[in-house]
MIKOL-796882 format. One record per atom (N, C-alpha, C): residue number from 1; x, y, z; atom name. Coordinates in steps of 0.05 Angstrom, whole numbers, plus 5000, padded with zeros to 4 digits. Layout:
BEGIN
(NUM,(X,Y,Z),CA)
...
This chain:
BEGIN
(1,(2662,0540,3407),N)
(1,(2666,0526,3433),CA)
(1,(2648,0538,3454),C)
(2,(2633,0522,3468),N)
(2,(2615,0532,3489),CA)
(2,(2631,0534,3515),C)
(3,(2626,0556,3529),N)
(3,(2639,0560,3554),CA)
(3,(2621,0550,3577),C)
(4,(2633,0539,3597),N)
(4,(2617,0529,3619),CA)
(4,(2616,0548,3643),C)
(5,(2623,0573,3638),N)
(5,(2620,0594,3658),CA)
(5,(2599,0613,3650),C)
(6,(2585,0625,3670),N)
(6,(2563,0642,3664),CA)
(6,(2565,0669,3679),C)
(7,(2547,0687,3674),N)
(7,(2545,0712,3688),CA)
(7,(2541,0707,3718),C)
(8,(2553,0724,3734),N)
(8,(2553,0723,3763),CA)
(8,(2569,0700,3776),C)
(9,(2583,0684,3759),N)
(9,(2602,0664,3770),CA)
(9,(2626,0678,3782),C)
(10,(2638,0667,3803),N)
(10,(2663,0677,3814),CA)
(10,(2686,0662,3800),C)
(11,(2704,0677,3788),N)
(11,(2726,0666,3773),CA)
(11,(2753,0676,3782),C)
(12,(2774,0661,3776),N)
(12,(2802,0669,3782),CA)
(12,(2817,0670,3756),C)
(13,(2833,0692,3752),N)
(13,(2849,0695,3728),CA)
(13,(2874,0678,3730),C)
(14,(2879,0662,3709),N)
(14,(2902,0643,3710),CA)
(14,(2925,0651,3694),C)
(15,(2923,0673,3677),N)
(15,(2946,0682,3662),CA)
(15,(2942,0712,3655),C)
(16,(2964,0725,3649),N)
(16,(2963,0753,3642),CA)
(16,(2971,0771,3665),C)
(17,(2967,0797,3661),N)
(17,(2976,0817,3680),CA)
(17,(2960,0816,3706),C)
(18,(2936,0805,3706),N)
(18,(2919,0804,3730),CA)
(18,(2919,0775,3742),C)
(19,(2939,0759,3736),N)
(19,(2940,0732,3745),CA)
(19,(2937,0730,3776),C)
(20,(2919,0712,3784),N)
(20,(2915,0707,3813),CA)
(20,(2891,0723,3824),C)
(21,(2882,0744,3810),N)
(21,(2860,0760,3820),CA)
(21,(2833,0745,3816),C)
(22,(2814,0751,3833),N)
(22,(2787,0740,3831),CA)
(22,(2767,0762,3827),C)
(23,(2745,0754,3814),N)
(23,(2723,0773,3809),CA)
(23,(2698,0759,3799),C)
(24,(2677,0774,3797),N)
(24,(2651,0764,3788),CA)
(24,(2648,0771,3758),C)
(25,(2637,0752,3743),N)
(25,(2632,0757,3714),CA)
(25,(2608,0777,3712),C)
(26,(2614,0800,3699),N)
(26,(2593,0820,3694),CA)
(26,(2579,0815,3668),C)
(27,(2594,0806,3648),N)
(27,(2583,0802,3621),CA)
(27,(2596,0779,3607),C)
(28,(2581,0765,3591),N)
(28,(2591,0741,3577),CA)
(28,(2587,0746,3547),C)
(29,(2608,0744,3531),N)
(29,(2606,0749,3502),CA)
(29,(2612,0722,3488),C)
(30,(2593,0704,3484),N)
(30,(2598,0678,3473),CA)
(30,(2608,0678,3444),C)
(31,(2600,0698,3428),N)
(31,(2608,0699,3400),CA)
(31,(2638,0703,3397),C)
(32,(2651,0717,3417),N)
(32,(2680,0721,3416),CA)
(32,(2694,0705,3437),C)
(33,(2680,0689,3452),N)
(33,(2692,0672,3473),CA)
(33,(2706,0689,3494),C)
(34,(2692,0712,3502),N)
(34,(2704,0731,3521),CA)
(34,(2685,0736,3544),C)
(35,(2697,0745,3566),N)
(35,(2682,0753,3590),CA)
(35,(2692,0780,3600),C)
(36,(2674,0794,3614),N)
(36,(2682,0819,3628),CA)
(36,(2680,0812,3658),C)
(37,(2703,0815,3672),N)
(37,(2704,0808,3700),CA)
(37,(2708,0833,3717),C)
(38,(2693,0835,3739),N)
(38,(2693,0858,3757),CA)
(38,(2722,0863,3768),C)
(39,(2732,0887,3762),N)
(39,(2758,0895,3772),CA)
(39,(2783,0883,3758),C)
(40,(2778,0869,3736),N)
(40,(2800,0856,3721),CA)
(40,(2803,0869,3694),C)
(41,(2828,0872,3684),N)
(41,(2834,0884,3658),CA)
(41,(2823,0912,3656),C)
(42,(2830,0929,3676),N)
(42,(2821,0957,3676),CA)
(42,(2835,0973,3655),C)
(43,(2820,0989,3640),N)
(43,(2832,1006,3619),CA)
(43,(2822,1035,3624),C)
(44,(2838,1054,3615),N)
(44,(2830,1082,3617),CA)
(44,(2816,1090,3592),C)
(45,(2794,1105,3595),N)
(45,(2779,1114,3573),CA)
(45,(2774,1144,3575),C)
(46,(2781,1159,3554),N)
(46,(2777,1188,3554),CA)
(46,(2749,1194,3545),C)
(47,(2733,1207,3562),N)
(47,(2705,1213,3555),CA)
(47,(2701,1243,3552),C)
(48,(2685,1250,3532),N)
(48,(2679,1278,3526),CA)
(48,(2653,1285,3541),C)
(49,(2650,1310,3550),N)
(49,(2626,1318,3563),CA)
(49,(2602,1317,3544),C)
(50,(2579,1308,3554),N)
(50,(2555,1306,3538),CA)
(50,(2531,1310,3556),C)
(51,(2507,1308,3545),N)
(51,(2483,1310,3561),CA)
(51,(2481,1287,3581),C)
(52,(2488,1263,3571),N)
(52,(2486,1239,3588),CA)
(52,(2509,1239,3608),C)
(53,(2533,1248,3600),N)
(53,(2556,1248,3618),CA)
(53,(2567,1277,3620),C)
(54,(2557,1293,3638),N)
(54,(2565,1321,3639),CA)
(54,(2594,1326,3647),C)
(55,(2606,1307,3662),N)
(55,(2634,1310,3671),CA)
(55,(2653,1295,3651),C)
(56,(2670,1311,3639),N)
(56,(2689,1298,3621),CA)
(56,(2714,1290,3637),C)
(57,(2731,1273,3625),N)
(57,(2755,1265,3639),CA)
(57,(2763,1236,3631),C)
(58,(2780,1225,3648),N)
(58,(2790,1198,3643),CA)
(58,(2776,1179,3663),C)
(59,(2762,1159,3653),N)
(59,(2749,1140,3671),CA)
(59,(2763,1112,3667),C)
(60,(2761,1096,3688),N)
(60,(2772,1069,3688),CA)
(60,(2748,1050,3684),C)
(61,(2751,1031,3667),N)
(61,(2730,1011,3663),CA)
(61,(2742,0984,3656),C)
(62,(2726,0963,3660),N)
(62,(2735,0936,3653),CA)
(62,(2733,0931,3623),C)
(63,(2753,0917,3613),N)
(63,(2753,0909,3585),CA)
(63,(2751,0878,3584),C)
(64,(2740,0867,3562),N)
(64,(2737,0838,3560),CA)
(64,(2764,0823,3559),C)
(65,(2764,0799,3570),N)
(65,(2787,0781,3568),CA)
(65,(2777,0754,3558),C)
(66,(2795,0738,3547),N)
(66,(2787,0712,3536),CA)
(66,(2779,0694,3558),C)
(67,(2758,0678,3553),N)
(67,(2748,0659,3572),CA)
(67,(2767,0637,3580),C)
(68,(2787,0632,3563),N)
(68,(2807,0612,3570),CA)
(68,(2827,0621,3591),C)
(69,(2827,0647,3597),N)
(69,(2845,0658,3618),CA)
(69,(2833,0658,3646),C)
(70,(2808,0649,3648),N)
(70,(2795,0648,3675),CA)
(70,(2786,0619,3681),C)
(71,(2785,0613,3707),N)
(71,(2775,0588,3717),CA)
(71,(2754,0593,3739),C)
(72,(2733,0577,3739),N)
(72,(2712,0580,3759),CA)
(72,(2723,0573,3786),C)
(73,(2715,0589,3806),N)
(73,(2721,0583,3834),CA)
(73,(2698,0568,3846),C)
(74,(2702,0543,3855),N)
(74,(2681,0526,3866),CA)
(74,(2671,0538,3892),C)
(75,(2644,0541,3894),N)
(75,(2633,0552,3919),CA)
(75,(2637,0534,3943),C)
(76,(2639,0507,3939),N)
(76,(2642,0489,3961),CA)
(76,(2671,0486,3971),C)
(77,(2690,0481,3952),N)
(77,(2718,0476,3960),CA)
(77,(2735,0501,3958),C)
(78,(2726,0522,3944),N)
(78,(2741,0547,3942),CA)
(78,(2765,0546,3924),C)
(79,(2768,0525,3909),N)
(79,(2791,0522,3890),CA)
(79,(2783,0530,3862),C)
(80,(2802,0540,3847),N)
(80,(2798,0545,3818),CA)
(80,(2797,0518,3805),C)
(81,(2776,0512,3790),N)
(81,(2773,0485,3780),CA)
(81,(2761,0485,3752),C)
(82,(2764,0463,3738),N)
(82,(2751,0459,3713),CA)
(82,(2722,0451,3719),C)
(83,(2705,0455,3699),N)
(83,(2676,0450,3703),CA)
(83,(2667,0427,3685),C)
(84,(2653,0408,3697),N)
(84,(2642,0386,3682),CA)
(84,(2612,0388,3682),C)
(85,(2599,0372,3665),N)
(85,(2570,0371,3664),CA)
(85,(2561,0342,3671),C)
(86,(2539,0341,3685),N)
(86,(2529,0315,3693),CA)
(86,(2498,0316,3693),C)
(87,(2486,0293,3694),N)
(87,(2457,0292,3695),CA)
(87,(2447,0280,3721),C)
(88,(2426,0291,3732),N)
(88,(2414,0280,3756),CA)
(88,(2395,0258,3748),C)
(89,(2384,0243,3768),N)
(89,(2365,0221,3763),CA)
(89,(2340,0231,3749),C)
(90,(2333,0256,3755),N)
(90,(2309,0268,3743),CA)
(90,(2313,0277,3714),C)
(91,(2338,0275,3704),N)
(91,(2345,0283,3677),CA)
(91,(2355,0311,3674),C)
(92,(2356,0326,3697),N)
(92,(2366,0354,3696),CA)
(92,(2396,0354,3692),C)
(93,(2405,0373,3676),N)
(93,(2434,0377,3671),CA)
(93,(2445,0396,3692),C)
(94,(2468,0389,3704),N)
(94,(2480,0406,3725),CA)
(94,(2510,0409,3719),C)
(95,(2521,0431,3729),N)
(95,(2550,0435,3727),CA)
(95,(2563,0423,3752),C)
(96,(2586,0411,3748),N)
(96,(2599,0396,3770),CA)
(96,(2628,0405,3772),C)
(97,(2638,0408,3797),N)
(97,(2666,0415,3803),CA)
(97,(2682,0390,3798),C)
(98,(2704,0393,3783),N)
(98,(2721,0370,3777),CA)
(98,(2739,0362,3800),C)
(99,(2743,0379,3820),N)
(99,(2760,0373,3843),CA)
(99,(2745,0359,3865),C)
(100,(2721,0369,3873),N)
(100,(2707,0358,3895),CA)
(100,(2682,0343,3887),C)
(101,(2675,0343,3861),N)
(101,(2652,0329,3850),CA)
(101,(2625,0338,3862),C)
(102,(2624,0363,3872),N)
(102,(2600,0375,3882),CA)
(102,(2585,0389,3860),C)
(103,(2559,0390,3862),N)
(103,(2542,0404,3842),CA)
(103,(2546,0435,3846),C)
(104,(2552,0449,3825),N)
(104,(2556,0478,3827),CA)
(104,(2529,0492,3826),C)
(105,(2513,0486,3806),N)
(105,(2486,0496,3805),CA)
(105,(2471,0482,3782),C)
(106,(2446,0486,3781),N)
(106,(2429,0474,3761),CA)
(106,(2432,0490,3735),C)
(107,(2435,0476,3712),N)
(107,(2438,0490,3686),CA)
(107,(2411,0494,3674),C)
């Protein structure tokens, strides 16, 4: 299944422990249908001291969540919405907000 959300999109979490929170997509993993969202699904990771990371300890970092748990936030209307695809007269494919029918960006 292809996802209609991309890196740097603003999304809102619609289910799970972080329901209602918003963030920017940092990474998109299409093979697993997952996304990593800034500040969402934070997990603790125990790191050992090394050359690259001289300070050992517990760090917090984002873990992937399923793409079906997030909805795109439309830049025009500000609502969490489904995303549709449409074609312009020039033949360009664009993403469209299903609530306000405004063009989100060029694909």
